[in-house]
N, C-alpha and C positions, 0 to 999 in steps of 0.2 A: 761048766761050773759057774762062770761069771753070771749067766742068766739065772741060775738057781739062787745064788747069793743075793741077786738084785730083787728077786720076786718077793721075799718076805718084807722088804722095805716098802714096796709099792702099796700093799693093803694098809699098812700103818699110815702111810702118807695120805691115802684117801680118807681114812678115819680122822686124821688130823685136820684135813681140809673140811670134812663135814662138821667137825667140832668147831672149827674156826667160823664156818658159815653160820652155824646155829648161834654162837656167841655174838657174832656181828648182828644177826637179825634181832636178837633179844635186846642188845644194846641200842640198836637203831630204833626199835619200837619204843623203848623207854625214853629216848631222847626226843622222838617225834611227839610223844605225849607232853613232855615237860617243856620243850622248846620249839615245837613245830617242825614241819618237814624241811624247812630251810636251814636247820641247824648245820653248822660247819662239819664237814666230813672228818676233820681232825678231832672234833669233840666226840664223835661216834667212835672213832678209832681208839681214843684215849679210854673211853668207858669200856670198850671191848678188850682193851689191853693188847691191841695189835697196831701195826703200822698202817698209815694211810694207803700205802701201796697194796696191802692185803685187801682192803675194801675194794679198791679199783680192779683188782684181779678177779674178785668174785662178782662185782657189780660195776660195770664200766660207766654207767650213768646214774644219776640220782633217781630217775624214773625206774631203772632196773632195781634199785635198792627198795624203793617204795613198793613196787609190785611184789618183790620177794618177801618183804615184811608182812604185807597183807596176806599173801598166800600161806606163809608160815603160820600165821595166827589162825587162818581158816582151817588149815590142816590139823593144828593142835586141837582145836575145838571139835572138829569132825572125829578125830581119833579118840577123843575122850568119851564120847557117847557110849560105844560098845564096852569100853573098859569100865566105865562107871556102872553100867548095867550088870556086868559080870561080878563086880566086887561089892556093890552096895547091898544093904540089907533088904531093900524093897525097890521095886521099879519107881515108885514115887520119889524115894530118896535119890535114886540115880537121876531122875528127871530134874529134881530140885538142884542137885549139884551141877548138872549140865547147864541149866538155865543160869546159874551163878557164873559159870565159866563164860557163857554167851554174853552175859552182862559185862564181864571183864573185857571180852573182845570188843564189844560195842563202845565201851568207854575209851579203850585204846584207839579204836578206829577213828574216834573224833579227832585225834591228832593227825590223821591222814585225810580227813574229810575235804579240806580245801584242795589238796592235790587230786583227789579222786573226782572232784567236780570239774576239774580242768578239761580242756579239749584234747589233752595229750592222748594219742591213740593207744599208748601202752596201758592206759587205765580203762579202756572201753569195755573189755570183757570181764572185768573183775566182779561186777555185781552178779552177772550170770553164774560165774564160778562160785561165788558165795552161796547163791541159792541152790545150785546143783550139788554142792557138798554138804550144806548144813540142813536144808529142809528134810531130806530123807533121815538124817540122824535124829532130828527132833521128832519126826513122825514115828520112828521105831520106838523111841522112849515113851511117847504118848500112847502108842499101841500096847506096849508092855504094861504100862501103868493102868490103862483101861481094862485090859484083859485080866489083870490081877484084881479088878474091882476097886482100885484105889482112887481113881479120878473119874470125872464125868466122861462119858463116852463121846466119840465123834468130834473131838477137838481137832480143828485143822491146824497143822503145824505152821503153815505160812501165816495164818491169821495170828496165832500166838506169838510168833517171832516178830511180826509187825508191831503188835501191841507192846511187847517188851522193848523193841527198838524205840517206839514213841515215848515210853516211860524213861528211857535213858537219855533223851535229848537234852534235858536240863541238868545232867550230871555234873557239869562244870560249875554250877552255881552252888556255893557252900551251904546255902539255906535249903537246898533241895536234896532229899535223900532218895535217890533212884532205887537203891537196894530195898528200902522199906516198901516202896510202891510195888516193886517186883515180887517181894515176899508176900504181899497181899494177893497178888495174882497166883502165885504158887499155892498158897493156902486155899484160895478160891477154887482151884481145880479139884481139890479133894472131895470125895463123896462123904456125906455126913452119916 
């Protein structure tokens, strides 16, 4: 009996832990953008509405937290591609929406850029992970839009992603509008 009454509590606890982790990752990402990756853990905890101990239970080191934030953002962007394709009116609309999410990711990633360029071994595999997860999603969206006759055919996903990344480099300059530049790329993909 005791085991049975304890079982319903366990799944709820795991769901709470997942929800706490997601909240922590989103709060950390926002703090990294606004204050850099060296923002005090107590500030991240306050933004997430949890105690500092909760952060350390999930992420024992700052590097663990940075890696988790990066992976969380990559996964959200990767999962968005098929969902957008399924619910958008056209493949081009799905592609445009996904590119805008990718821009959000890239702009947020700038808060992580300094840490990711460090020699910390925890960060060495992140770029390959980024490419492995996101290039196929972009390629699928491009293929769907090209098959529908909406965009120029044979656009290479990695080339497009590099171009968008380069357009986002100046996003921290208030006089530069990366979204305008990326919008021109999205428009330029369309067949006339």
